[in-house]
Structures are given as C-alpha cells and as structure tokens.
N, C-alpha and C positions, 0 to 999 in steps of 0.2 A: 701547037698549043695543047695544054693538058686540061681536060675537062673533069669536073668532079664526078660526073656520071660514070667515068671510067675508073675512078678510084674505088678503094674498098669501102664497103658499107660502114657507116659510123655506128659504133656501139651505143653511144648516147648523143643523138643529133643536137640536143639542146645546147651542147657546149661548142659545137661548130668544128669545122675541119682544122682550123689552126691549133686548137687545144689538142686534138687528136694527133696532129703532127708532132707537137711537143712531147706527148706521151710516147709516141713511136721513137722519137729521138732519145728519150730517157732510157728506153730499153737497150739502146746501143752503148750507153756509157759504161765502160768497164770498171772504173774505180768506184768502189762502194760508197765512199764518202762523197764523191762528186755526184753519184747517182742519188744519194739521199738529199743533197742540196738541190738538185734538179727537181726531184719529186716535190719538195716543200715549196719551191718557187711556183711550180704548176698549181699546187693547191691554193696558194695565195691568189693566183690569177683567176682560178675557177671561182673562188669566193667573191672576188670583185665583180664577177658577172651577175651575181644575184645578191646584191647588198641588202635587199629587203627581206632576205631569209636569214640574216645573221642572228636574229633573236629566236629562231626555231631551235627547239631542243635537239642536241646531238648534230648540229649543222656541220661541224668539222668532221665528225665521224662519217656522216653521209658523203662528204666530199672525198674522203679517203676510200670509201666503198666504191664510189664512182671512178676514182683513179684506177683502182684494181680492175674494175670491169672494162674500162677503156684499154687497159694493158692486157686484157684477156688473162688476167691472173698470173702473168709471167714476170711481173716487175718485182725484183728481189730487193726490197728496201726495208728500213726499220719502221714499220707501220706503228703509229702511236696508239692505234686501236685494234681490237679484234675484227678482222675484215670478214665480210660475208663470204661464205664458201661458194665455189662455182656451182656445185651440185644443188645448192639451195636457191640459186638465182631464179630459176623458172619453176620453182615449187608452187603448187597451187595453194592459195590461202585456205585456212580452215573454213569449213562450212558455217554459215551464220545460223545459229539455232532459231527456229521459229516457235512461236507460242503454240502449244498443243491444246490450248483451251478451246473447246468447241463453242461456236457462236450459234445460238438457236435460230435467230433470224438475222441474216447478214445485212438486210436493208436497214436495220436499226443500229447495228455496229456494237462493238464490245464496250466502247466508252459509255454508251447509253445503258447497257446492261449493268455496268458497274454503278452508275448513278441510281438505277432502280434498286440495286442491292443496298446502297447507302441510305436511300430514302426509307426502305423497309426497316432499317435498324433504328431509325429516329423515333423519338417519343412523339406521341400524338400531339398535335397542336397546329397553330397557324403556320409556323415555319415549314413543317412537314407537308401540310396541304399545299402551300405555295410551290414547293419543290415538285410535288407529285403532279400538280397542274402543268408546270413547265415541262416536265418529262413527257406527260401525255400529249401535250401540244407538239412537242418535237417529234414524238413517235408518229403522230398524225401527219406531220409535214413530210417525214421520211417515207411514210407509207404512200403518200400522194405522189412523191417523186418516183417511187418504185413501181406503183400500180395505182393509177388515179381512181380506177373503178372500185377498188377494194378499200378505199380510205374513208370508212365511216366510223363514228364514235364507238359503236358497239364492238367492232373489230379491234380497235385500239385498246379499249378497256379489257377486252378478253385477253389480248396479248400481254397487257400490263400485269394482269392477275397471274398469267402463266409464267412470265419471266420473273416475277417476285415470289413464285412458289406459294401463291394465294395469300401472301402477306399484305399485298395492296389490292384490295377489292373495292371497286367503286360502282355505284348504280348509275347506269347510263341516263336515267330520267332526272337525277338530281345533280350529277357531276357534269357540269357544262364545259365543254371544250370550245376553243375558238373556231369560228367559221373557216372553211377552207380558203375562201378568198382573202381573209385577213392574214392567214399564215403564208400564203404564196405571194400575194400582191403587196403586202405592207411594206417590205423593204424597197420595192420599186417605187411605190407612192412616196415614201420618205425621201428617196433619192431625187425624184422629180421635184418634190416640194423644196428641197434644199437647193436644187439648181435654179428654181424660180426665184427663191430668196436672194441667192447670190447675184442673179441678173438684175434684180430690183436694186440691191445695194450698190452694184457697180454703176447702174444708171443714175442713181441719186448722187454719187460722188462726181459723176461727169458733168452734173448740172451746175 
C-alpha cells in the first residue's frame, strides 16, 4: 500500500494530492496541443474546488500561477497570463511604512491628540466647549486606566494645555470634569440597568 507520507511534499496542499498527480501527468504529455488541453482541464477542475472565489479579481490568473507552482515552473504550455517568476515566489513583501509622527503621551493616543488639534482650531462657542469637555473627560478616563493615582483634573488640564500648545487653557476651579466613578462605572451601570430591564420585560411577557 502506498501512503501519502511517503509521497513527495505537495507544493500547494489546498488542492490535494489528486490535482498534484494531474499536474505531474501533464508534465509527461509530449504533444504541445494535448498538453495545453490537459492544462486547461486542470485549471477548470482547480476553479471548481473554490467556486466562492470566482468573483475575486484575477481569479483565473491566480489559478494559472498556482498551476505553474505545482509544476515547479517546468510546464511548457501557452499560459494566457504572465506567470509569477520562480525567483519571486519566496520574495519578502515590502516593509509596511509606519507613521513617524511622535505621540507625546501614549496613554492618550494619536486620535485624541488629533481631536485636541481640531478643537483648538474651532471658533469659541458652545460647540467648542462641549467638544473640549468630552476630550478632557476622555483624557481623564485614559489617564485613570494608565495610572489611577495620577488621574486628577489638574493633571488632565495641564496635559490638555500642553497638547494644544496653549491654545486650550482651562481653569481647574471653573472647568468641571466628570467624577472618576462616573467615567469608569457608568458603562457598567448602564449595562446592568439594561439587563434588569430586559429581565423585567421578559418576565412580563411570560405572565
């Protein structure tokens, strides 16, 4: 009995041993026209294995690339596409560029810094004050999660002034932030309240 463990390693295991055997057979076909017909038949079978990918761009091109890979680039047929080169098969992808913009305080994050910059550019008024208060409360919450002992209003407003380059300066005595318990516990309380309401509604429906 022949075991697959004794067979050569599959180049693309997702197609299975039978498809690989077809490719190996195609390599032995001497007549070019017959070899072309054999290759096209294999491509049709390969496509039928993954019908959900038919709408993917360049699906057929990918199949022909895979055929070339399974044939170890030794299959001499009339490829309808420009096939991937063997030397490029294991080429490392280009490095992903990372943002080189420095984040002054990582616990606040870059998104919050952008919001501060946006708020600083707004005209004075209720809309700006509402946004500044939301930003300051979020800063306080982030600061509490990072270091609970340092999360006081004076520290938050000092950081806000620094991050806004002194464009947003608020007096700690008059600019009131939310209490720490409201910032951290409110979502949990709301979740618990919603659960209680759901249980009450379910109980009333069952009566």
